[in-house]
C-alpha positions, 0 to 999 in steps of 0.5 A: 416324038414318035406317036402311036394311037392305041384304040382298045376295041370290043364291039364298037362297030359303029364308032371305032372307024370314026375314031381311027379316021380322026387319029389318021387325019391328025397324021398319027399312026393308029393301032386298033387292038380288038379284044375278042369282038363278035363276027360283025365287028371283026368284019368291020375291022377287016374293012378298016385294015384293008383301008390301011389301019393296023389291027391286031386281034386278041383271041378272046376277051380279056378286058380293056386293060389287057388290050391297051397293054398289048398296044403298048407292047406293040409300040415298044416293039415298033420304035414308038416313043409315046402312046396315045390311048383313046377309047373306041366309043367316040365319047371323047372330043377327038378334036382335042387330040391336037391339044394333047399332042402339043402338050406332049411335045412341050413336055415329052417326059410327062403323062398328058391326060384328058380331064373330062368336062361332063355335060347334062347327059352324064349318068349320075352313077358315073359321076359318083363313081368318079368322085369315089375313085378320085378320092382314093387316088388322092389318098394313094398318091398323097397328093392332088396330082391325078385329077381324074383316073378313069378318062381313057384319053391320054398320052403316055411316055413309052419308056416308063410306061412299058417298064411299069407294065412289065414289072408291076401288076396292073388290072386288065379291066376298068381298074387299069386306067387308074392303077397305071396312073398311080404307078407312074406317079410313084415313079415320079412322072409329071402330069399335064391335064387338058380339059376336054368334054365327054359325051354320052350318047343315048344309044351308046354301048358301055362295057362297064360291068356294074358288079364285077368292075366295081369289085375290081376297082375296090380291090385295086384301091385297097391294093394300092393303099397297102403299097402306098404305105411303103411309098409314103416316105418318098411321096411325102419327101417329094411333096415337101421338096416341091413346096420348097422349090415353089 
C-alpha cells in the first residue's frame, strides 16, 4: 500500500501545520491542497513547503470537495494506491491515524472511515444535521452500512475512488463527503468503521455555510434518492446474498 494524506485547506493557518506534521510523523506522504486561501495562509503554507510538505494551490475557492478531488487526482498521477483524507482544522484525533492505516492494510479494498464520537463541546445543530444526513444515507443505500457520512477522516482505495470521481457527478462543497461514500457503496465497496473522538474548539474556524450548504446537501440527498431507485434491485439482491452467507 502506498498512502498519501490529502489535506483540503482554506484559511486554517493555525492548525494546518499541526495536521501535516502529524501525518509526516507517521511516515505518511502529505499533500495540502489549498483552496484559494488569503495571503496570510499562503505565507504559512509556503513555509511548510520549504520544510518539505507538498502543497498545491487552487486559483480560487471551489469548495472542500473540489480540493479533495484535486488531491485524489494528484495521488493517481503519482502512483499512490490509497488516499487518507484528513481535515485541516485539527478536530480529528490524529493519533487514530494508526488505527485507520492498520485497518486499510488488513482490508486494502475497503473504505476505512472514522466514526465520530462526540463530546459535550459538539454544537447541537451539527448533531441534528448529522442525524438527518445519516437517515438519508440509510435510505439511499437501503442499508446501515454507512455509519456516518460527514466525517472527513477516512482512507479511500484509489482505484474505485478515482473511477467514481471521473465518471460521476459529485458535489464540490460539504455535500462531497456523503455523496462519495454512497457512490462507492453502490459499486460494492466494503466499509470499515473506526470510532474516533471529534473536538470542537471554542475559537475554531468553520467553513460550513448554514444556508448554502444545507441546500446543497438537501439537493444531494434528493439526487441520490432518484438514482437509488435505479440501483434498488441490485442493492436488495446484495443485501439478500449477505444474509444468506451470514
